[in-house]
C-alpha positions in Angstrom: 23.0 -71.3 -45.2 21.7 -71.6 -41.5 23.9 -68.7 -40.6 23.3 -66.8 -43.9 19.3 -67.0 -43.4 19.7 -66.3 -39.4 21.6 -62.7 -41.1 19.5 -62.6 -43.4 16.5 -62.4 -41.2 18.3 -60.7 -38.2 18.7 -57.8 -40.8 15.3 -57.4 -42.5 13.8 -57.5 -39.0 16.4 -54.7 -37.6 16.0 -52.6 -40.7 12.0 -52.8 -40.5 12.3 -51.9 -36.7 14.6 -48.9 -37.7 17.5 -50.3 -35.6 19.8 -50.4 -38.9 22.3 -47.7 -39.2 23.5 -45.9 -42.3 25.0 -48.9 -44.2 21.5 -51.1 -44.5 20.3 -54.0 -45.0 23.7 -54.5 -47.6 26.3 -53.7 -44.6 24.1 -56.3 -42.5 24.7 -59.0 -44.8 28.4 -58.2 -45.7 29.7 -58.5 -42.2 30.6 -54.7 -41.8 30.4 -53.0 -38.7 26.9 -51.1 -38.6 26.1 -48.8 -35.2 22.7 -49.9 -34.1 20.6 -47.7 -32.1 19.5 -48.7 -29.3 17.7 -45.5 -27.5 14.8 -47.7 -28.2 15.4 -50.3 -26.4 14.1 -50.4 -22.9 18.0 -51.2 -21.4 20.3 -49.8 -24.1 23.4 -51.9 -23.2 22.3 -54.8 -24.5 21.4 -56.1 -28.0 18.7 -58.5 -29.6 20.5 -62.1 -29.2 19.4 -64.5 -32.2 18.5 -67.8 -31.3 19.0 -70.4 -33.5 16.9 -74.0 -33.4 15.8 -77.1 -35.2 12.5 -78.9 -36.2 11.6 -80.3 -32.3 13.9 -78.0 -30.6 12.4 -75.7 -28.0 12.7 -72.3 -27.9 12.4 -70.0 -25.2 11.2 -66.4 -25.5 10.2 -64.0 -22.8 6.4 -64.9 -22.6 6.4 -68.7 -24.6 7.6 -71.8 -25.7 7.8 -72.9 -29.0 8.7 -75.9 -30.6 7.7 -76.3 -34.3 7.5 -80.5 -34.5 7.3 -80.6 -38.5 7.1 -78.7 -41.6 6.0 -80.0 -44.8 4.9 -78.5 -48.3 1.4 -79.0 -50.1 -0.5 -78.0 -53.2 -4.0 -78.4 -51.9 -5.6 -78.4 -48.2 -9.1 -79.5 -48.2 -9.8 -77.9 -51.6 -8.0 -75.1 -51.0 -5.0 -74.2 -53.6 -2.1 -71.5 -53.3 -1.6 -68.9 -56.3 -0.2 -69.7 -59.8 3.6 -70.6 -58.7 3.2 -71.0 -55.3 2.5 -73.9 -52.7 1.7 -74.0 -49.0 4.2 -74.5 -46.1 2.1 -76.2 -43.2 4.3 -75.8 -39.7 3.1 -78.2 -36.9 3.7 -76.4 -33.8 3.0 -76.5 -30.1 3.4 -73.0 -27.9 3.2 -72.9 -24.2 2.6 -70.0 -22.2 5.3 -69.5 -19.7 4.5 -66.0 -18.2 2.2 -65.5 -15.2 -0.1 -64.2 -16.5 -2.6 -65.1 -20.2 -1.5 -63.5 -23.2 -2.9 -63.1 -26.4 -1.1 -64.9 -29.4 -1.9 -63.8 -32.8 -1.0 -65.5 -36.3 1.7 -62.6 -36.6 3.7 -63.9 -34.0 5.6 -66.2 -36.5 6.7 -65.5 -39.8 8.0 -67.7 -42.0 11.6 -66.6 -44.3 12.9 -67.6 -46.9 15.5 -66.3 -50.1 17.6 -63.4 -50.1 15.0 -60.4 -50.7 13.5 -58.2 -48.6 10.1 -59.2 -49.4 11.1 -62.9 -49.1 8.4 -63.6 -46.0 5.5 -64.9 -45.7 2.8 -64.1 -42.7 0.3 -67.4 -41.8 -2.4 -67.3 -44.6 -5.1 -66.8 -41.4 -3.6 -63.3 -41.1 -5.6 -62.2 -44.0 -8.6 -64.3 -44.3 -9.3 -64.8 -40.1 -12.8 -66.5 -40.9 -11.5 -69.3 -42.8 -9.3 -72.0 -41.7 -9.0 -74.6 -44.0 -7.4 -77.3 -42.2 -8.6 -79.5 -39.1 -6.5 -78.0 -36.3 -5.3 -74.9 -38.2 -4.7 -71.9 -35.3 -6.9 -69.1 -35.6 -5.8 -65.5 -36.5 -6.0 -64.9 -32.5 -5.9 -66.7 -29.2 -5.5 -66.7 -25.8 -3.3 -69.2 -23.5 -3.5 -69.1 -19.9 -0.6 -69.3 -17.6 0.8 -72.4 -18.2 -1.4 -73.4 -20.9 -0.2 -75.2 -23.6 -1.8 -75.4 -27.6 -0.4 -77.5 -30.7 -1.7 -76.7 -34.4 -1.0 -75.4 -37.5 0.6 -72.6 -39.2 -0.1 -72.3 -43.0 1.9 -70.2 -45.3 2.1 -69.6 -49.0 5.3 -69.2 -51.1 6.9 -69.8 -53.9 7.0 -73.2 -55.5 10.8 -73.4 -55.7 11.4 -72.8 -52.1 12.6 -74.9 -50.4 14.7 -73.8 -46.7 13.0 -71.8 -44.4 13.1 -70.1 -41.0 10.2 -69.8 -38.5 10.9 -67.4 -36.5 9.4 -65.3 -33.7 10.3 -62.0 -31.4 10.2 -61.1 -28.5 8.4 -57.5 -28.5 6.5 -56.2 -25.7 5.0 -52.7 -24.1 6.3 -51.1 -20.8 4.3 -49.9 -18.3 4.4 -46.3 -20.1 2.7 -47.9 -23.4 6.4 -47.8 -25.5 6.8 -50.9 -27.3 10.2 -52.8 -27.5 11.7 -55.2 -29.4 14.0 -57.8 -28.2 15.5 -61.5 -29.1 15.0 -63.3 -31.8 13.8 -67.0 -32.3 14.3 -68.8 -35.6 14.0 -72.4 -36.4 15.7 -73.9 -39.5 13.7 -76.0 -41.9 13.9 -77.9 -45.5 10.8 -79.5 -47.3 11.2 -81.5 -50.3 
């Protein structure tokens, strides 16, 4: 199941970046060889890798480390309920800037993926409602981390109520000195709830 989610997540992220070739997502899921267009990558000699982890395991990206400490589901937080047929997934996460300079972090740096459909992912709820935090310790939509600085808090996602297995995912995205954006490795943490 974990490998299926990793292939699925990688396929969707690569498709969204325009990297998957003519066979599309279906080719990626069936294991067929798909030519990758690496012309947009700074170093065309390397393809993005997917790094897999579990709850409590440190994941090291190009600019920060993160640990998903815990994941749980709930039907209400501080008097706020999800849409009908949904539930909240709360991720307790620690993030540390490992770069030499201050970096700006965004809630959208971490997606939650589930299932096998193209739309089966969620951004943290604060992404759509940045002025309304619903839980003490919920991370804001945007914040700065100084070099070596660490923060712990919660990212809250809304998912269908019959969903129990997830990938908490981050990706290396960076801009070079010419202003060109590049996509790098993926970092997936597998989690389950009751």
